[in-house]
C-alpha angles and dihedrals in degrees: 000000000000140000117222116232087231090060092055090054089053092063102100097192092060091054093208116172128202109232100171147342097062089163089072098054089114092060114124120233116215098172141005128213141146127242136167095191115132092217109027092148098107091058096050122098100182133265096062128144096218116203123201139162090208091237090141096031113142113265099230126068091232092055092045089052091052089049094053093042089052090055090051092050090050089059099251109171096212142341122232112204116198113214131196097055119062092355126036089205140004109284110255093225089060089052091054093050091045090055091048096053098032094240111147111239112198126193114221111199120225095253090059111080119216088235090063091054093047091046092051092053094046093046090051091050090049091050090052090049090052092046090051093050090047090050090051093047089054096041097050096061089045091054091047092052090045095057090049097045104028107019126219096335093057091048092052090050093051092049091049091051093045094050097034088231143113109267124197131189112203134182123233091274092055096254113147111244099172134008135180137223087353140319115276122239120290089252092059091043089053092052089048092053089049088057091051094047090050087061095237095124094094131149091283122061119281114202126194136165119242121220087249089061095252120135116241116202118185131186128181115233108222144143112215107317094337114100119204104177144294136287115209130188120195110195136168090242136015114292117263119237089259090052088050089054091051090048090052091048092051090047091054092048092049091047090054091047091051091045095050097077089043090056091046092051091048092051092047091048090050092051091046090052091050092050092049090047092053090053096046099041112086095202090049099234105212095184093107090052092050090047090054094045091055088072087073094060128093125242090282093052093252129139139185130208123229120194124189117193114195132191092238137023089241091058090047089055089050091050092050090051090050091051090049092054092048093049091049091052089050090053091245134139113241121236107182142137128197122203118176106305097346128088122195120196131183114220136181117272089243093058111106138188091281091057092048091047092050091054091058096040096099091063113102120257093254090049093051090051089057097056136070121203132196131189124203129218122263113286136171115258090256088060096052092117090059089046091054091048090051091051091049091051091049091048090052089054096042123104117248111258094011128117116283109283117233117225090230089063089065093065108124094009106052095112092049091052094072123074095217092055092044090054090057092047092047090052089050090049091053090053102040108020103039094067090054092047091049091049091053092052093048098044103028092239131142100227096132094049090047091049093052092048090049093048095046088050086057091240095309105147099199095049094045093047091050090050090053094041093236136114116270090241089057089051091049090052091051092050090050090053090051092051090054093047097052100023098237140125116240093195089074111092094211091055092049091050094051093046092051092050090047092051092048092048091050095046099040 
């Protein structure tokens, strides 16, 4: 970051006046400080706006000329001479020398403190620093979007715009793959290829100066020990540290873009090898398949099954596509299988109903009303078949359009959740429960309520009698009447179980 001498002269409140050295008005100031040393040259690094009151200025014109020439040789950008203290005005001999060497000589009037000049320079440098950081913060997301939406060419374009430079993407042989805004001249390309052939385009930036005066910065694009190409920036001047950050960001994005098809090919090759192995191995070694499936598990090695049952195969295909998009957004691998109108998905053990619901949220309302979804409990990877069976059972019992039903929610009502089972229980209720119900209506008794209390108490007389608010002998009498009505024995556990299910099915 630098401040042009010309810019300092444009600040009206400082009232600086150029006395000599107009040829150096384009000099760039990197720092400002005051010194009254007669030989400050050894402590100067170049680019300074050096401020002095001339209080220890040499007495002779020849010595003052050597002093000013020494500042010019040290790379000072400009000299600010404060008047009104030791010197009422800038010595004329200094003005002559300043014009000769092209070193701007600025008069600083007495009302303007040196601190104000230093502060103005430093504030402007800080503003530029902030602007550069802001530029980088805006350019980096643009480059990230570019590599996703437009590939390598779009990333090269964004880097060129952000750095105001020519950016080239080259393969390992030095062939230009992308260029923006345009390819440089053949001379510059030749110099660039010389840099690559010299082996200086390593992982860190390599900077060289072209014969034209342009700065050539080259970085190798690589992932680990695998090189993919080179990224080169040709700029009028050396890249700033912010430009270097943007270059590094673009390099990383391009490396990932190059690596993506490599990862896909590797994964495809691995799956192809597994498939070939399954066909060639007589004992059908499933170890590779289990190794692949473990990627679906959570950190504890647990999985869940999700089953989606749709009204049509087309809707099942749409549901599977929706799940695939949701898993991709979550950064997950997809483990799914579609068969006719049913989709089976393997989830992490930590995934809950909310996660399953969110995956299906992008389906339209009519589509959601035409599917039923079930979620299994948490199982180890080795138990994934049981997990899938649980999810299928839960999906069969789920309501169309409702949230995915967890298998655990079926506890105590699983048999009643299926129409075929309910038909059997309803038939049993017509045969065994209706006579009791009819007797209660005719005689004003409470046989059916007493039977349910007895059955839910698992045949415990005291508990059932307390639940009905009657004496246990009264309850025994009622059970005896029921046994005579439906010709059964309530001391048989199987009979009690069937009667309880029949009552629940009839009353639910």
